[in-house]
MILO-673488 format. One record per residue (C-alpha): y negated, x negated, z; residue in one letter. Coordinates in pm, 1 decimal, always signed. Layout:
N
<rec c2="Y" c1="X" c3="Z" code="A"/>
...
// end
This chain:
83
<rec c2="-9537.6" c1="-7541.3" c3="+11151.9" code="M"/>
<rec c2="-9395.3" c1="-7731.0" c3="+10836.6" code="K"/>
<rec c2="-9362.2" c1="-8127.6" c3="+10920.4" code="K"/>
<rec c2="-9527.3" c1="-8312.5" c3="+10604.8" code="K"/>
<rec c2="-9280.4" c1="-8541.9" c3="+10398.3" code="G"/>
<rec c2="-9350.9" c1="-8870.7" c3="+10271.4" code="K"/>
<rec c2="-9145.7" c1="-8807.6" c3="+9960.1" code="R"/>
<rec c2="-9355.1" c1="-8732.8" c3="+9650.0" code="L"/>
<rec c2="-9103.1" c1="-8390.7" c3="+9567.9" code="V"/>
<rec c2="-9201.4" c1="-8271.8" c3="+9948.5" code="D"/>
<rec c2="-9602.8" c1="-8225.2" c3="+9855.0" code="V"/>
<rec c2="-9473.1" c1="-7895.8" c3="+9651.1" code="L"/>
<rec c2="-9339.9" c1="-7606.1" c3="+9773.5" code="D"/>
<rec c2="-9337.7" c1="-7227.8" c3="+9623.3" code="E"/>
<rec c2="-9692.2" c1="-7167.3" c3="+9740.9" code="D"/>
<rec c2="-9817.4" c1="-7441.5" c3="+9542.9" code="F"/>
<rec c2="-10104.8" c1="-7302.0" c3="+9256.1" code="N"/>
<rec c2="-10256.0" c1="-7618.8" c3="+9206.7" code="G"/>
<rec c2="-10334.4" c1="-8026.1" c3="+9250.7" code="A"/>
<rec c2="-10661.4" c1="-8110.8" c3="+9436.9" code="T"/>
<rec c2="-10817.9" c1="-8437.3" c3="+9372.3" code="A"/>
<rec c2="-10671.7" c1="-8561.3" c3="+9644.7" code="E"/>
<rec c2="-10330.3" c1="-8507.4" c3="+9541.4" code="F"/>
<rec c2="-10379.8" c1="-8655.8" c3="+9269.0" code="L"/>
<rec c2="-10505.6" c1="-8961.9" c3="+9392.5" code="K"/>
<rec c2="-10178.4" c1="-9004.6" c3="+9634.9" code="V"/>
<rec c2="-9945.1" c1="-8920.5" c3="+9358.9" code="V"/>
<rec c2="-10110.4" c1="-9171.5" c3="+9127.0" code="T"/>
<rec c2="-10109.3" c1="-9436.7" c3="+9419.9" code="E"/>
<rec c2="-9722.4" c1="-9342.7" c3="+9483.1" code="K"/>
<rec c2="-9646.1" c1="-9376.3" c3="+9125.4" code="F"/>
<rec c2="-9803.0" c1="-9706.4" c3="+9112.6" code="V"/>
<rec c2="-9590.3" c1="-9826.0" c3="+9355.7" code="K"/>
<rec c2="-9314.4" c1="-9733.0" c3="+9198.9" code="L"/>
<rec c2="-9394.4" c1="-9863.6" c3="+8904.6" code="F"/>
<rec c2="-9459.9" c1="-10239.2" c3="+9097.0" code="T"/>
<rec c2="-9139.9" c1="-10179.1" c3="+9265.5" code="R"/>
<rec c2="-8947.9" c1="-10173.9" c3="+8977.7" code="I"/>
<rec c2="-9155.3" c1="-10411.8" c3="+8752.8" code="S"/>
<rec c2="-9083.2" c1="-10677.2" c3="+9054.1" code="D"/>
<rec c2="-8698.5" c1="-10614.8" c3="+9047.4" code="T"/>
<rec c2="-8655.3" c1="-10593.9" c3="+8686.3" code="S"/>
<rec c2="-8497.0" c1="-10867.1" c3="+8522.4" code="K"/>
<rec c2="-8647.4" c1="-10760.3" c3="+8152.0" code="L"/>
<rec c2="-8922.2" c1="-10566.5" c3="+8231.8" code="P"/>
<rec c2="-9050.2" c1="-10525.1" c3="+7903.4" code="M"/>
<rec c2="-8713.2" c1="-10282.9" c3="+7830.3" code="Q"/>
<rec c2="-8684.6" c1="-10123.8" c3="+8154.3" code="N"/>
<rec c2="-8645.3" c1="-9780.0" c3="+8050.4" code="T"/>
<rec c2="-8721.7" c1="-9648.6" c3="+8419.2" code="D"/>
<rec c2="-9039.8" c1="-9857.0" c3="+8367.6" code="L"/>
<rec c2="-9146.8" c1="-9708.4" c3="+8072.1" code="K"/>
<rec c2="-9087.5" c1="-9345.7" c3="+8199.2" code="W"/>
<rec c2="-9262.9" c1="-9469.4" c3="+8524.1" code="C"/>
<rec c2="-9597.7" c1="-9577.3" c3="+8309.4" code="N"/>
<rec c2="-9579.0" c1="-9247.8" c3="+8086.3" code="D"/>
<rec c2="-9593.2" c1="-9045.0" c3="+8414.0" code="V"/>
<rec c2="-9844.7" c1="-9191.4" c3="+8540.4" code="I"/>
<rec c2="-10036.9" c1="-9183.3" c3="+8200.2" code="D"/>
<rec c2="-9965.4" c1="-8806.3" c3="+8207.8" code="K"/>
<rec c2="-10130.9" c1="-8821.6" c3="+8560.5" code="I"/>
<rec c2="-10409.5" c1="-8995.9" c3="+8464.6" code="G"/>
<rec c2="-10519.5" c1="-8711.4" c3="+8173.2" code="E"/>
<rec c2="-10520.4" c1="-8431.1" c3="+8449.8" code="G"/>
<rec c2="-10117.3" c1="-8337.6" c3="+8436.7" code="T"/>
<rec c2="-9914.1" c1="-8216.7" c3="+8737.3" code="I"/>
<rec c2="-9612.4" c1="-8391.0" c3="+8735.8" code="P"/>
<rec c2="-9360.6" c1="-8132.0" c3="+8755.1" code="T"/>
<rec c2="-9103.1" c1="-8119.4" c3="+9063.2" code="K"/>
<rec c2="-8816.2" c1="-8273.1" c3="+8836.7" code="R"/>
<rec c2="-9048.2" c1="-8575.4" c3="+8760.3" code="E"/>
<rec c2="-9090.5" c1="-8601.1" c3="+9154.5" code="L"/>
<rec c2="-8724.5" c1="-8559.3" c3="+9258.6" code="E"/>
<rec c2="-8688.2" c1="-8869.1" c3="+8947.1" code="T"/>
<rec c2="-8904.7" c1="-9066.7" c3="+9118.7" code="A"/>
<rec c2="-8756.3" c1="-9056.7" c3="+9462.4" code="N"/>
<rec c2="-8434.2" c1="-9152.6" c3="+9311.7" code="I"/>
<rec c2="-8559.6" c1="-9435.1" c3="+9176.3" code="L"/>
<rec c2="-8763.5" c1="-9545.8" c3="+9441.6" code="W"/>
<rec c2="-8406.4" c1="-9557.1" c3="+9616.6" code="R"/>
<rec c2="-8250.8" c1="-9755.2" c3="+9353.7" code="Q"/>
<rec c2="-8514.9" c1="-10019.9" c3="+9319.0" code="Y"/>
<rec c2="-8552.2" c1="-10042.1" c3="+9706.9" code="K"/>
// end
């Protein structure tokens, strides 16, 4: 049995064929945490492109769009960057 990862990108695999409401809830919560982390550490939050990107992804998820694997990988990179 495959161990579940904590990173966003770990929730996607080759067999992934749709998002459940629970999946979208978890992803949204993680992106909100990332948004908060970036906002709290940014000196000029209104001019931060990472913050804007994160907000755009949150909006897309709110509209029912599933984040791409690339977006999830980018989120993981930003999470480590803004630790």
